[in-house]
N, CA, C and O atoms as a printed pandas DataFrame, in Angstrom:
     atom_number atom_name residue_name chain_id  residue_number  x_coord  y_coord  z_coord
0              1         N          MET        A               1  152.348  153.124   86.426
1              2        CA          MET        A               1  151.032  152.518   86.258
2              3         C          MET        A               1  150.429  153.069   84.965
3              4         O          MET        A               1  150.584  154.252   84.662
4              5         N          THR        A               2  149.753  152.228   84.214
5              6        CA          THR        A               2  149.121  152.665   82.974
6              7         C          THR        A               2  147.615  152.483   83.070
7              8         O          THR        A               2  147.118  151.706   83.884
8              9         N          THR        A               3  146.911  153.201   82.238
9             10        CA          THR        A               3  145.460  153.083   82.177
10            11         C          THR        A               3  145.099  152.031   81.151
11            12         O          THR        A               3  145.483  152.143   79.987
12            13         N          THR        A               4  144.375  151.021   81.559
13            14        CA          THR        A               4  143.900  150.021   80.613
14            15         C          THR        A               4  142.611  150.510   79.983
15            16         O          THR        A               4  141.949  151.404   80.510
16            17         N          THR        A               5  142.262  149.921   78.857
17            18        CA          THR        A               5  141.011  150.277   78.198
18            19         C          THR        A               5  139.833  150.010   79.109
19            20         O          THR        A               5  138.904  150.816   79.168
20            21         N          ASN        A               6  139.851  148.891   79.824
21            22        CA          ASN        A               6  138.749  148.583   80.735
22            23         C          ASN        A               6  138.651  149.608   81.849
23            24         O          ASN        A               6  137.551  150.037   82.199
24            25         N          THR        A               7  139.788  150.009   82.414
25            26        CA          THR        A               7  139.773  151.009   83.477
26            27         C          THR        A               7  139.176  152.314   82.972
27            28         O          THR        A               7  138.342  152.915   83.650
28            29         N          LEU        A               8  139.587  152.756   81.800
29            30        CA          LEU        A               8  139.080  154.000   81.238
30            31         C          LEU        A               8  137.594  153.875   80.916
31            32         O          LEU        A               8  136.821  154.792   81.192
32            33         N          ARG        A               9  137.194  152.752   80.339
33            34        CA          ARG        A               9  135.780  152.526   80.025
34            35         C          ARG        A               9  134.939  152.583   81.299
35            36         O          ARG        A               9  133.880  153.209   81.325
36            37         N          GLU        A              10  135.416  151.931   82.345
37            38        CA          GLU        A              10  134.693  151.940   83.622
38            39         C          GLU        A              10  134.638  153.349   84.204
39            40         O          GLU        A              10  133.619  153.749   84.767
40            41         N          PHE        A              11  135.719  154.093   84.073
41            42        CA          PHE        A              11  135.766  155.462   84.578
42            43         C          PHE        A              11  134.758  156.346   83.844
43            44         O          PHE        A              11  134.030  157.118   84.468
44            45         N          VAL        A              12  134.722  156.229   82.531
45            46        CA          VAL        A              12  133.762  157.014   81.744
46            47         C          VAL        A              12  132.339  156.630   82.118
47            48         O          VAL        A              12  131.498  157.505   82.325
48            49         N          ALA        A              13  132.059  155.342   82.208
49            50        CA          ALA        A              13  130.709  154.888   82.565
50            51         C          ALA        A              13  130.303  155.391   83.948
51            52         O          ALA        A              13  129.160  155.796   84.155
52            53         N          ALA        A              14  131.235  155.364   84.887
53            54        CA          ALA        A              14  130.931  155.797   86.250
54            55         C          ALA        A              14  130.644  157.293   86.325
55            56         O          ALA        A              14  129.949  157.742   87.236
56            57         N          ASN        A              15  131.167  158.064   85.383
57            58        CA          ASN        A              15  130.990  159.516   85.401
58            59         C          ASN        A              15  129.973  160.023   84.390
59            60         O          ASN        A              15  129.733  161.228   84.311
60            61         N          ALA        A              16  129.372  159.127   83.616
61            62        CA          ALA        A              16  128.431  159.538   82.573
62            63         C          ALA        A              16  127.243  160.304   83.139
63            64         O          ALA        A              16  126.796  161.283   82.541
64            65         N          GLY        A              17  126.733  159.874   84.275
65            66        CA          GLY        A              17  125.592  160.558   84.874
66            67         C          GLY        A              17  125.909  161.992   85.237
67            68         O          GLY        A              17  125.105  162.893   84.998
68            69         N          GLN        A              18  127.084  162.209   85.817
69            70        CA          GLN        A              18  127.484  163.576   86.159
70            71         C          GLN        A              18  127.608  164.436   84.913
71            72         O          GLN        A              18  127.180  165.590   84.908
72            73         N          LEU        A              19  128.191  163.882   83.859
73            74        CA          LEU        A              19  128.358  164.643   82.625
74            75         C          LEU        A              19  127.017  164.991   81.993
75            76         O          LEU        A              19  126.867  166.053   81.390
76            77         N          ALA        A              20  126.044  164.096   82.131
77            78        CA          ALA        A              20  124.717  164.346   81.563
78            79         C          ALA        A              20  123.987  165.458   82.302
79            80         O          ALA        A              20  123.083  166.081   81.746
80            81         N          ASN        A              21  124.370  165.714   83.547
81            82        CA          ASN        A              21  123.666  166.706   84.354
82            83         C          ASN        A              21  124.408  168.026   84.512
83            84         O          ASN        A              21  123.959  168.899   85.255
84            85         N          VAL        A              22  125.524  168.185   83.833
85            86        CA          VAL        A              22  126.282  169.436   83.910
86            87         C          VAL        A              22  125.479  170.549   83.238
87            88         O          VAL        A              22  124.811  170.318   82.230
88            89         N          ASP        A              23  125.547  171.738   83.794
89            90        CA          ASP        A              23  124.885  172.900   83.198
90            91         C          ASP        A              23  125.834  173.505   82.158
91            92         O          ASP        A              23  126.646  174.378   82.466
92            93         N          TYR        A              24  125.709  173.016   80.917
93            94        CA          TYR        A              24  126.607  173.456   79.855
94            95         C          TYR        A              24  126.364  174.911   79.476
95            96         O          TYR        A              24  127.276  175.574   78.982
96            97         N          ALA        A              25  125.156  175.423   79.694
97            98        CA          ALA        A              25  124.900  176.848   79.449
98            99         C          ALA        A              25  125.736  177.696   80.407
99           100         O          ALA        A              25  126.277  178.729   80.011
100          101         N          LYS        A              26  125.842  177.266   81.660
101          102        CA          LYS        A              26  126.684  177.997   82.611
102          103         C          LYS        A              26  128.154  177.865   82.243
103          104         O          LYS        A              26  128.917  178.818   82.401
104          105         N          MET        A              27  128.563  176.696   81.753
105          106        CA          MET        A              27  129.952  176.549   81.302
106          107         C          MET        A              27  130.247  177.563   80.202
107          108         O          MET        A              27  131.267  178.251   80.237
108          109         N          ARG        A              28  129.340  177.650   79.223
109          110        CA          ARG        A              28  129.514  178.599   78.128
110          111         C          ARG        A              28  129.507  180.034   78.669
111          112         O          ARG        A              28  130.243  180.892   78.181
112          113         N          GLY        A              29  128.671  180.282   79.677
113          114        CA          GLY        A              29  128.620  181.610   80.283
114          115         C          GLY        A              29  129.929  182.005   80.942
115          116         O          GLY        A              29  130.335  183.165   80.877
116          117         N          VAL        A              30  130.593  181.047   81.577
117          118        CA          VAL        A              30  131.909  181.324   82.166
118          119         C          VAL        A              30  132.895  181.681   81.056
119          120         O          VAL        A              30  133.656  182.639   81.187
120          121         N          ALA        A              31  132.882  180.918   79.971
121          122        CA          ALA        A              31  133.775  181.205   78.846
122          123         C          ALA        A              31  133.505  182.599   78.283
123          124         O          ALA        A              31  134.442  183.341   77.987
124          125         N          LYS        A              32  132.240  182.954   78.134
125          126        CA          LYS        A              32  131.885  184.281   77.610
126          127         C          LYS        A              32  132.351  185.377   78.558
127          128         O          LYS        A              32  132.876  186.399   78.115
128          129         N          ALA        A              33  132.167  185.176   79.850
129          130        CA          ALA        A              33  132.599  186.184   80.823
130          131         C          ALA        A              33  134.101  186.423   80.725
131          132         O          ALA        A              33  134.555  187.565   80.785
132          133         N          VAL        A              34  134.872  185.349   80.573
133          134        CA          VAL        A              34  136.328  185.483   80.452
134          135         C          VAL        A              34  136.690  186.134   79.120
135          136         O          VAL        A              34  137.609  186.952   79.059
136          137         N          TYR        A              35  135.976  185.778   78.055
137          138        CA          TYR        A              35  136.216  186.408   76.753
138          139         C          TYR        A              35  135.960  187.916   76.842
139          140         O          TYR        A              35  136.748  188.724   76.352
140          141         N          ASP        A              36  134.840  188.275   77.480
141          142        CA          ASP        A              36  134.461  189.686   77.594
142          143         C          ASP        A              36  135.360  190.465   78.552
143          144         O          ASP        A              36  135.555  191.668   78.377
144          145         N          ASP        A              37  135.907  189.791   79.556
145          146        CA          ASP        A              37  136.736  190.448   80.571
146          147         C          ASP        A              37  137.972  189.597   80.860
147          148         O          ASP        A              37  137.993  188.837   81.829
148          149         N          PRO        A              38  139.007  189.724   80.016
149          150        CA          PRO        A              38  140.208  188.904   80.188
150          151         C          PRO        A              38  140.893  189.062   81.545
151          152         O          PRO        A              38  141.704  188.217   81.924
152          153         N          SER        A              39  140.581  190.127   82.281
153          154        CA          SER        A              39  141.190  190.280   83.605
154          155         C          SER        A              39  140.747  189.166   84.551
155          156         O          SER        A              39  141.390  188.939   85.576
156          157         N          LEU        A              40  139.661  188.469   84.222
157          158        CA          LEU        A              40  139.210  187.333   85.032
158          159         C          LEU        A              40  140.202  186.173   85.006
159          160         O          LEU        A              40  140.161  185.303   85.876
160          161         N          LEU        A              41  141.091  186.154   84.015
161          162        CA          LEU        A              41  142.067  185.062   83.919
162          163         C          LEU        A              41  142.969  184.994   85.146
163          164         O          LEU        A              41  143.344  183.904   85.578
164          165         N          ASP        A              42  143.318  186.140   85.708
165          166        CA          ASP        A              42  144.172  186.134   86.906
166          167         C          ASP        A              42  143.476  185.426   88.060
167          168         O          ASP        A              42  144.080  184.593   88.736
168          169         N          ALA        A              43  142.207  185.755   88.288
169          170        CA          ALA        A              43  141.446  185.095   89.353
170          171         C          ALA        A              43  141.272  183.620   89.036
171          172         O          ALA        A              43  141.368  182.770   89.921
172          173         N          PHE        A              44  141.018  183.322   87.777
173          174        CA          PHE        A              44  140.812  181.938   87.363
174          175         C          PHE        A              44  142.074  181.116   87.590
175          176         O          PHE        A              44  141.993  179.963   88.013
176          177         N          ALA        A              45  143.231  181.691   87.316
177          178        CA          ALA        A              45  144.495  180.976   87.522
178          179         C          ALA        A              45  144.707  180.647   89.000
179          180         O          ALA        A              45  145.299  179.618   89.325
180          181         N          GLN        A              46  144.234  181.502   89.884
181          182        CA          GLN        A              46  144.404  181.291   91.323
182          183         C          GLN        A              46  143.407  180.288   91.889
183          184         O          GLN        A              46  143.782  179.428   92.687
184          185         N          ASP        A              47  142.138  180.389   91.486
185          186        CA          ASP        A              47  141.089  179.524   92.039
186          187         C          ASP        A              47  139.973  179.374   91.014
187          188         O          ASP        A              47  138.984  180.105   91.058
188          189         N          PRO        A              48  140.130  178.421   90.085
189          190        CA          PRO        A              48  139.163  178.295   88.998
190          191         C          PRO        A              48  137.737  178.021   89.472
191          192         O          PRO        A              48  136.790  178.614   88.957
192          193         N          GLU        A              49  137.579  177.130   90.445
193          194        CA          GLU        A              49  136.225  176.784   90.888
194          195         C          GLU        A              49  135.526  177.976   91.522
195          196         O          GLU        A              49  134.359  178.234   91.230
196          197         N          ALA        A              50  136.223  178.702   92.382
197          198        CA          ALA        A              50  135.612  179.864   93.032
198          199         C          ALA        A              50  135.289  180.952   92.014
199          200         O          ALA        A              50  134.263  181.623   92.127
200          201         N          THR        A              51  136.156  181.132   91.021
201          202        CA          THR        A              51  135.915  182.150   90.005
202          203         C          THR        A              51  134.708  181.788   89.158
203          204         O          THR        A              51  133.863  182.644   88.894
204          205         N          ALA        A              52  134.611  180.539   88.727
205          206        CA          ALA        A              52  133.451  180.106   87.939
206          207         C          ALA        A              52  132.167  180.256   88.750
207          208         O          ALA        A              52  131.149  180.713   88.229
208          209         N          ARG        A              53  132.215  179.878   90.008
209          210        CA          ARG        A              53  131.044  179.999   90.885
210          211         C          ARG        A              53  130.634  181.464   91.027
211          212         O          ARG        A              53  129.445  181.780   91.012
212          213         N          ALA        A              54  131.613  182.358   91.165
213          214        CA          ALA        A              54  131.323  183.784   91.320
214          215         C          ALA        A              54  130.736  184.385   90.042
215          216         O          ALA        A              54  129.923  185.307   90.108
216          217         N          ILE        A              55  131.139  183.871   88.894
217          218        CA          ILE        A              55  130.643  184.402   87.622
218          219         C          ILE        A              55  129.159  184.117   87.458
219          220         O          ILE        A              55  128.380  185.025   87.168
220          221         N          ASN        A              56  128.762  182.862   87.643
221          222        CA          ASN        A              56  127.348  182.530   87.389
222          223         C          ASN        A              56  126.831  181.333   88.184
223          224         O          ASN        A              56  125.780  180.780   87.861
224          225         N          GLY        A              57  127.554  180.938   89.206
225          226        CA          GLY        A              57  127.084  179.833   90.037
226          227         C          GLY        A              57  127.439  178.452   89.523
227          228         O          GLY        A              57  126.954  177.459   90.065
228          229         N          PHE        A              58  128.278  178.356   88.483
229          230        CA          PHE        A              58  128.645  177.040   87.959
230          231         C          PHE        A              58  129.339  176.219   89.035
231          232         O          PHE        A              58  130.258  176.697   89.701
232          233         N          GLU        A              59  128.893  174.984   89.199
233          234        CA          GLU        A              59  129.479  174.052   90.164
234          235         C          GLU        A              59  130.179  172.923   89.415
235          236         O          GLU        A              59  129.590  172.284   88.543
236          237         N          VAL        A              60  131.415  172.691   89.756
237          238        CA          VAL        A              60  132.207  171.629   89.135
238          239         C          VAL        A              60  131.807  170.301   89.767
239          240         O          VAL        A              60  131.809  170.178   90.992
240          241         N          PRO        A              61  131.463  169.300   88.945
241          242        CA          PRO        A              61  131.100  167.995   89.509
242          243         C          PRO        A              61  132.254  167.382   90.300
243          244         O          PRO        A              61  133.425  167.622   90.008
244          245         N          GLU        A              62  131.904  166.605   91.285
245          246        CA          GLU        A              62  132.901  165.934   92.116
246          247         C          GLU        A              62  133.836  165.090   91.251
247          248         O          GLU        A              62  133.391  164.366   90.359
248          249         N          GLY        A              63  135.121  165.192   91.523
249          250        CA          GLY        A              63  136.118  164.412   90.799
250          251         C          GLY        A              63  136.644  165.086   89.543
251          252         O          GLY        A              63  137.571  164.580   88.910
252          253         N          PHE        A              64  136.062  166.224   89.175
253          254        CA          PHE        A              64  136.490  166.962   87.984
254          255         C          PHE        A              64  137.196  168.240   88.408
255          256         O          PHE        A              64  137.069  168.685   89.549
256          257         N          HIS        A              65  137.935  168.819   87.485
257          258        CA          HIS        A              65  138.518  170.136   87.690
258          259         C          HIS        A              65  138.356  170.912   86.392
259          260         O          HIS        A              65  138.023  170.335   85.357
260          261         N          ILE        A              66  138.589  172.212   86.445
261          262        CA          ILE        A              66  138.333  173.048   85.275
262          263         C          ILE        A              66  139.532  173.923   84.937
263          264         O          ILE        A              66  140.396  174.212   85.765
264          265         N          HIS        A              67  139.532  174.324   83.672
265          266        CA          HIS        A              67  140.521  175.250   83.125
266          267         C          HIS        A              67  139.795  176.161   82.140
267          268         O          HIS        A              67  138.702  175.837   81.674
268          269         N          ILE        A              68  140.393  177.274   81.835
269          270        CA          ILE        A              68  140.030  178.054   80.659
270          271         C          ILE        A              68  141.030  177.661   79.580
271          272         O          ILE        A              68  142.227  177.561   79.852
272          273         N          ALA        A              69  140.553  177.438   78.360
273          274        CA          ALA        A              69  141.444  177.223   77.215
274          275         C          ALA        A              69  141.314  178.435   76.305
275          276         O          ALA        A              69  140.208  178.837   75.942
276          277         N          ASP        A              70  142.451  179.011   75.941
277          278        CA          ASP        A              70  142.432  180.176   75.063
278          279         C          ASP        A              70  142.465  179.735   73.599
279          280         O          ASP        A              70  142.382  178.544   73.298
280          281         N          ALA        A              71  142.586  180.693   72.710
281          282        CA          ALA        A              71  142.551  180.406   71.273
282          283         C          ALA        A              71  143.687  179.494   70.829
283          284         O          ALA        A              71  143.571  178.821   69.805
284          285         N          GLN        A              72  144.784  179.460   71.583
285          286        CA          GLN        A              72  145.913  178.587   71.242
286          287         C          GLN        A              72  145.878  177.281   72.037
287          288         O          GLN        A              72  146.845  176.519   72.024
288          289         N          ASN        A              73  144.777  177.025   72.719
289          290        CA          ASN        A              73  144.568  175.830   73.534
290          291         C          ASN        A              73  145.501  175.780   74.747
291          292         O          ASN        A              73  145.811  174.699   75.247
292          293         N          ASN        A              74  145.942  176.936   75.213
293          294        CA          ASN        A              74  146.686  177.006   76.469
294          295         C          ASN        A              74  145.701  176.901   77.615
295          296         O          ASN        A              74  144.654  177.548   77.595
296          297         N          PHE        A              75  146.024  176.092   78.613
297          298        CA          PHE        A              75  145.151  175.907   79.770
298          299         C          PHE        A              75  145.540  176.872   80.889
299          300         O          PHE        A              75  146.714  177.020   81.228
300          301         N          ILE        A              76  144.529  177.518   81.449
301          302        CA          ILE        A              76  144.694  178.391   82.601
302          303         C          ILE        A              76  143.750  177.901   83.680
303          304         O          ILE        A              76  142.540  177.896   83.456
304          305         N          PRO        A              77  144.243  177.488   84.845
305          306        CA          PRO        A              77  145.650  177.255   85.154
306          307         C          PRO        A              77  146.184  176.079   84.341
307          308         O          PRO        A              77  145.408  175.274   83.827
308          309         N          PRO        A              78  147.504  175.979   84.224
309          310        CA          PRO        A              78  148.082  174.875   83.450
310          311         C          PRO        A              78  147.737  173.518   84.068
311          312         O          PRO        A              78  147.498  173.409   85.271
312          313         N          GLU        A              79  147.716  172.506   83.231
313          314        CA          GLU        A              79  147.468  171.143   83.712
314          315         C          GLU        A              79  148.710  170.649   84.446
315          316         O          GLU        A              79  149.829  171.068   84.148
316          317         N          ASP        A              80  148.500  169.755   85.407
317          318        CA          ASP        A              80  149.630  169.174   86.133
318          319         C          ASP        A              80  150.562  168.452   85.170
319          320         O          ASP        A              80  150.119  167.890   84.168
320          321         N          GLU        A              81  151.826  168.471   85.472
321          322        CA          GLU        A              81  152.842  167.798   84.654
322          323         C          GLU        A              81  152.507  166.322   84.484
323          324         O          GLU        A              81  152.171  165.640   85.452
324          325         N          GLY        A              82  152.598  165.835   83.256
325          326        CA          GLY        A              82  152.408  164.416   82.981
326          327         C          GLY        A              82  150.972  163.977   82.778
327          328         O          GLY        A              82  150.734  162.812   82.462
328          329         N          ILE        A              83  150.006  164.870   82.949
329          330        CA          ILE        A              83  148.611  164.454   82.835
330          331         C          ILE        A              83  148.250  164.080   81.396
331          332         O          ILE        A              83  147.329  163.296   81.171
332          333         N          PHE        A              84  148.970  164.636   80.428
333          334        CA          PHE        A              84  148.738  164.273   79.036
334          335         C          PHE        A              84  149.717  163.200   78.572
335          336         O          PHE        A              84  149.915  163.007   77.372
336          337         N          GLY        A              85  150.319  162.514   79.517
337          338        CA          GLY        A              85  151.262  161.463   79.186
338          339         C          GLY        A              85  152.685  161.903   79.459
339          340         O          GLY        A              85  152.988  163.091   79.568
340          341         N          ALA        A              86  153.528  160.929   79.564
341          342        CA          ALA        A              86  154.945  161.174   79.812
342          343         C          ALA        A              86  155.698  159.917   79.400
343          344         O          ALA        A              86  155.096  158.861   79.205
344          345         N          GLU        A              87  156.992  160.031   79.271
345          346        CA          GLU        A              87  157.791  158.876   78.862
346          347         C          GLU        A              87  157.595  157.685   79.786
347          348         O          GLU        A              87  157.633  156.544   79.327
348          349         N          GLY        A              88  157.391  157.918   81.055
349          350        CA          GLY        A              88  157.222  156.829   82.007
350          351         C          GLY        A              88  155.814  156.261   82.058
351          352         O          GLY        A              88  155.557  155.309   82.794
352          353         N          ILE        A              89  154.897  156.836   81.283
353          354        CA          ILE        A              89  153.504  156.378   81.265
354          355         C          ILE        A              89  153.209  155.853   79.863
355          356         O          ILE        A              89  153.135  156.629   78.910
356          357         N          ASP        A              90  153.042  154.543   79.737
357          358        CA          ASP        A              90  152.820  153.957   78.415
358          359         C          ASP        A              90  151.480  154.376   77.817
359          360         O          ASP        A              90  151.423  154.810   76.667
360          361         N          THR        A              91  150.413  154.250   78.584
361          362        CA          THR        A              91  149.085  154.619   78.087
362          363         C          THR        A              91  148.382  155.451   79.152
363          364         O          THR        A              91  148.680  155.340   80.341
364          365         N          TRP        A              92  147.463  156.269   78.719
365          366        CA          TRP        A              92  146.742  157.118   79.657
366          367         C          TRP        A              92  145.401  157.495   79.044
367          368         O          TRP        A              92  145.172  157.290   77.852
368          369         N          GLY        A              93  144.531  158.038   79.855
369          370        CA          GLY        A              93  143.235  158.473   79.366
370          371         C          GLY        A              93  142.656  159.529   80.284
371          372         O          GLY        A              93  143.094  159.687   81.424
372          373         N          ARG        A              94  141.684  160.241   79.789
373          374        CA          ARG        A              94  141.007  161.269   80.564
374          375         C          ARG        A              94  139.659  161.568   79.937
375          376         O          ARG        A              94  139.434  161.287   78.759
376          377         N          ILE        A              95  138.774  162.135   80.722
377          378        CA          ILE        A              95  137.504  162.658   80.232
378          379         C          ILE        A              95  137.687  164.162   80.122
379          380         O          ILE        A              95  138.214  164.802   81.032
380          381         N          GLU        A              96  137.251  164.717   79.009
381          382        CA          GLU        A              96  137.330  166.162   78.837
382          383         C          GLU        A              96  136.105  166.616   78.067
383          384         O          GLU        A              96  135.755  166.034   77.040
384          385         N          THR        A              97  135.458  167.654   78.564
385          386        CA          THR        A              97  134.341  168.253   77.847
386          387         C          THR        A              97  134.526  169.761   77.879
387          388         O          THR        A              97  135.049  170.313   78.847
388          389         N          ARG        A              98  134.095  170.417   76.821
389          390        CA          ARG        A              98  134.281  171.861   76.706
390          391         C          ARG        A              98  132.983  172.526   76.281
391          392         O          ARG        A              98  132.159  171.950   75.572
392          393         N          ALA        A              99  132.836  173.749   76.740
393          394        CA          ALA        A              99  131.779  174.618   76.238
394          395         C          ALA        A              99  132.436  175.970   76.041
395          396         O          ALA        A              99  133.122  176.467   76.934
396          397         N          GLY        A             100  132.232  176.560   74.890
397          398        CA          GLY        A             100  132.981  177.765   74.590
398          399         C          GLY        A             100  132.164  178.909   74.043
399          400         O          GLY        A             100  130.999  178.773   73.671
400          401         N          TYR        A             101  132.828  180.029   74.014
401          402        CA          TYR        A             101  132.305  181.246   73.414
402          403         C          TYR        A             101  133.431  181.836   72.575
403          404         O          TYR        A             101  134.479  182.214   73.099
404          405         N          LYS        A             102  133.208  181.908   71.286
405          406        CA          LYS        A             102  134.204  182.389   70.334
406          407         C          LYS        A             102  135.518  181.636   70.521
407          408         O          LYS        A             102  135.568  180.437   70.247
408          409         N          THR        A             103  136.585  182.294   70.977
409          410        CA          THR        A             103  137.902  181.645   71.052
410          411         C          THR        A             103  138.274  181.157   72.449
411          412         O          THR        A             103  139.404  180.722   72.671
412          413         N          VAL        A             104  137.337  181.225   73.390
413          414        CA          VAL        A             104  137.602  180.819   74.774
414          415         C          VAL        A             104  136.670  179.676   75.141
415          416         O          VAL        A             104  135.489  179.699   74.794
416          417         N          SER        A             105  137.192  178.675   75.841
417          418        CA          SER        A             105  136.317  177.602   76.318
418          419         C          SER        A             105  136.612  177.291   77.775
419          420         O          SER        A             105  137.726  177.472   78.268
420          421         N          LEU        A             106  135.568  176.815   78.444
421          422        CA          LEU        A             106  135.740  176.262   79.781
422          423         C          LEU        A             106  135.915  174.770   79.586
423          424         O          LEU        A             106  135.068  174.114   78.979
424          425         N          VAL        A             107  137.003  174.236   80.094
425          426        CA          VAL        A             107  137.341  172.823   79.952
426          427         C          VAL        A             107  137.140  172.152   81.305
427          428         O          VAL        A             107  137.686  172.592   82.317
428          429         N          MET        A             108  136.355  171.089   81.310
429          430        CA          MET        A             108  136.131  170.308   82.523
430          431         C          MET        A             108  136.724  168.931   82.274
431          432         O          MET        A             108  136.396  168.293   81.274
432          433         N          CYS        A             109  137.594  168.461   83.165
433          434        CA          CYS        A             109  138.264  167.197   82.907
434          435         C          CYS        A             109  138.534  166.418   84.186
435          436         O          CYS        A             109  138.528  166.952   85.295
436          437         N          ALA        A             110  138.769  165.136   83.975
437          438        CA          ALA        A             110  139.104  164.220   85.064
438          439         C          ALA        A             110  139.840  163.032   84.460
439          440         O          ALA        A             110  139.682  162.718   83.280
440          441         N          ALA        A             111  140.636  162.387   85.277
441          442        CA          ALA        A             111  141.370  161.201   84.837
442          443         C          ALA        A             111  141.236  160.131   85.906
443          444         O          ALA        A             111  141.144  160.443   87.093
444          445         N          PRO        A             112  141.224  158.863   85.488
445          446        CA          PRO        A             112  141.179  157.800   86.492
446          447         C          PRO        A             112  142.430  157.845   87.366
447          448         O          PRO        A             112  143.470  158.363   86.959
448          449         N          ALA        A             113  142.313  157.305   88.549
449          450        CA          ALA        A             113  143.446  157.302   89.475
450          451         C          ALA        A             113  144.663  156.626   88.856
451          452         O          ALA        A             113  145.799  157.033   89.096
452          453         N          GLU        A             114  144.419  155.595   88.061
453          454        CA          GLU        A             114  145.519  154.904   87.365
454          455         C          GLU        A             114  145.734  155.592   86.037
455          456         O          GLU        A             114  144.900  155.474   85.139
456          457         N          HIS        A             115  146.820  156.299   85.894
457          458        CA          HIS        A             115  147.140  156.920   84.603
458          459         C          HIS        A             115  148.609  157.138   84.455
459          460         O          HIS        A             115  149.057  157.650   83.430
């Protein structure tokens, strides 16, 4: 199954309200906490939502998930296989927003069911 432009456009429009209401200061705060204390990466790899919530109360909007991205853009925890495309997927799309501190960012993303 591939993502059509209309499907992606509809997905973005349907999630625009949630993105407008995200607490980006808290997202940046999570990134800063991980930058200041890299040992948080282990907890983040196990349960990103619980770790972010424990840091400063950040709540991930419904339908989204989060990662930490390091200076080399490695995702912790790693993204599921094929989410950035694969030979069997002609086209794909996703929503991704980041808030960062120095070389670390909190990445919040979601993809339509068809991708």
